GUMI-614474 format. One record per atom (N, C-alpha, C, O, CB): residue in one letter; x, y, z. Coordinates in steps of 0.2 Angstrom, whole numbers, plus 5000, padded with zeros to 4 digits. Glycine has a CB too. Layout:
// residues N
AXYZ...
***
This chain:
// residues 101
M504549385004M504149425009M503449435006M503349455001M504449495011R502949425011R502249445009R502149515010R502349545015R501749395013I501949555005I501849625006I501049635007I500649615003I502049664999S500949675012S500249685014S499949745010S500349775006S500249705022S499249745010S498949805007S499149875009S499349915004S498149795008P499249885015P499549955017P500249965014P500450025012P499549965024Q500649915014Q501349915011Q501349935004Q501649975001Q501749855013K500849895000K500749904993K500549974992K500750014987K500349854990D500050004996D499850074995D500450124996D500450174993D499250085000A500850105001A501450155002A501850154996A502150204994A501750135009L502050094994L502450094988L502150134982L502450164978L502650024986F501450124981F501150154976F501150234976F501250264972F500350134976V501050254982V501150324984V501850354982V501850404979V500950344991L502350314984L503050334983L503150334976L503550384973L503450284987L502850294972L502950294965L502650354962L502950384957L502650234961L502050374964L501650434961L502050494963L502150544959L500950444964I502350494969I502750554971I503450564966I503650614964I502950554978E503750504965E504350504961E504150524954E504550564951E504550424961E503550504951E503350524945E503250594944E503250624938E502750484942K503050624949K502950704949K503550744949K503550804949K502550724955G504150704949G504850734949G505150754956G505650784956G504750794945E504850724961E505050734968E505650684969E505550624969E504550724973N506250704970N506850664971N507050654979N507450614980N507350684967D506750694983D506950694990D506550634993D505950624991D506750764993P506750604999P506450565002P505750595005P505750655007P506850535008F505250555005F504550575007F504450565015F504550505017F504050545003P504350615019P504250605026P503650545027P503150545024P504050665029A503850505032A503350455034A502750475036A502250445035A503750415040T502650535040T502050555042T501650575036T501050565036T502150615047D501950615031D501550635025D501350565021D500750565018D501950675021L501750515021L501650455018L501050425021L500550405017L502250405018L500950415027L500450385031L499750425030L499250395028L500550385039M499850495030M499250535029M498950525021M498350515020M499350605030T499450515017T499250505010T498950435009T498450435005T499850515005V499250385012V498950325011V498250315014V497850285011V499450275015N498150345020N497550345023N496950385019N496350365019N497550375030K497250435015K496750475011K496450425005K495950435003K497050535008I496850385003I496650334997I496350274999I496050234995I497250324993R496350265006R496050195008R495350215011R495250275013R496450165014P494850165011P494150185014P494250195021P494750175024P493750115013W493750235024W493850255031W493850195036W494150205041W493250295033N493550145034N493550085039N494250045038N494249985041N492950045038K494650065033K495250025032K495950075033K496450065030K495349995025Q495850125038Q496350165039Q496950125043Q496850075046Q496150225043V497550155042V498150115044V498350155051V498450215051V498650115039D498450115056D498750145062D499450165061D499850135058D498650095068A499650225064A500350255064A500850205066A501350195062A500350315068S500750175071S501350125074S501350065069S501950045068S501150105081N500850035067N500849985062N501150005056N501549965053N500149955061F500950065053F501250085047F502050095047F502350075043F500950155045T502250125053T502950135053T503350065053T503850055050T503150175060R503050015057R503349945057R503349925050R503849895048R502949905062S502849925046S502749905040S503249935035S503549905031S502049915037C503350005036C503850035032C504550015033C504950005029C503750115032H504650005040H505349975041H505449905038H506049895036H505449975049K504949865038K505049795035K505149805027K505549775025K504349755036L504849855024L504949865017L505649885016L506049865011L504449925014A505949925021A506649955020A507149895021A507649885018A506750005025E506949855026E507449795028E507449745022E507949715021E507149755034N506949745018N506849695012N507049725006N506949695000N506249665012G507249795006G507549825000G507049854995G507249874990G507949774996F506349864998F505849894993F505849974994F505650004989F505149864995V506149994999V506250065000V506850085003V507150045007V505650095004H507150145002H507650165006H507450205012H506950245011H508150215002R507750205018R507450235024R507950295026R508650285025R507450185030F507750345027F508150405029F507950435035F507350435037F508150455023R508350475038R508250515044R508550585043R509150585041R508450485051H508150635044H508450705044H508950715049H508750695055H507850755044P509550735048P510050745053P509850785059P510150765064P510650775049Q509450835058Q509350875064Q508650855067Q508650855073Q509350945062S508150855063S507450835066S507350765068S506950745071S506950865062L507850725065L507750645065L507050625062L506850565063L507850625072R506750665058R506150645055R506250585050R506750595046R505850705051L505850535050L505950475046L505650495039L505150525039L505550415049A505950465034A505750475027A505950415023A506350375025A506050545024F505550405017F505650345013F505750365006F505450415004F505150295014K506050325002K506050334995K506050264991K506350214994K506750374993L505750254986L505650194982L506250174979L506750214977L505150204977T506450104979T506950074976T506850044970T506250034968T507350024981D507250014966D507149984960D506749914961D506349894957D507849964956L506949884967L506549824969L505849844971L505349794969L506849794975G505649894973G504949914975G504549944969G503949934970G505049964981R504949964964R504549994959R504049944955R503449964954R505050024954P504249884954P503749844950P503149824955P502649814952P504149774949V503249824961V502749804966V502249864966V501649854966V502949794973A502549924966A502149984965A501749994959A501150014958A502550054966E502049974953E501749974947E501149924947E500649934944E502249954941K501249864950K500749814950K500149844954K499549834952K500949744953R500249874960R499749904964R499349954960R498749964960R500049934970R499749994956R499350044951R498850014947R498350034946R499950084947A499049954944A498649914939A498049894943A497449894940A499049864936E498149874949E497549844953E497049904954E496449894954E497849824960W497349964956W496950024957W496550044951W495950054951W497350084960Q496850044945Q496550054939Q495950004937Q495450034935Q497050064933R496049944938R495549894937R494949904942R494349904940R495849824939E495049924948E494549934953E494150004951E493550004951E494849944960L494550054948L494150114946L493750094940L493150124940L494650164944K493950054936K493550044930K492950004932K492450014929K493950004924K493049954936K492449914939K491949954942K491349944941K492749864944D492150014945D491650054949D491250104944D490750134946D492050094954Q491550114938Q491250154933Q490650134930Q490250164926Q491750184928
***
């Protein structure tokens, strides 16, 4: 599977959340907001495209997909398969930051 830039960003955000000690699945709406905060304003991700992208990540084993039993709110959590992709994205971000300094 080819992983798009927004998908890599989503995995990266999930990795950072996991590293902060958060073990609960992260709500999709919050994930989208966070991804859009780290992307340039002209590369914002549309909600419907983002949701489809996250479903593809789940179908291919990069994230686990959850639904809250009462609110049916969609949430995601990083898997062992998604972790190396997220680590690679982190390295890309770090290279970009160093280049800008």
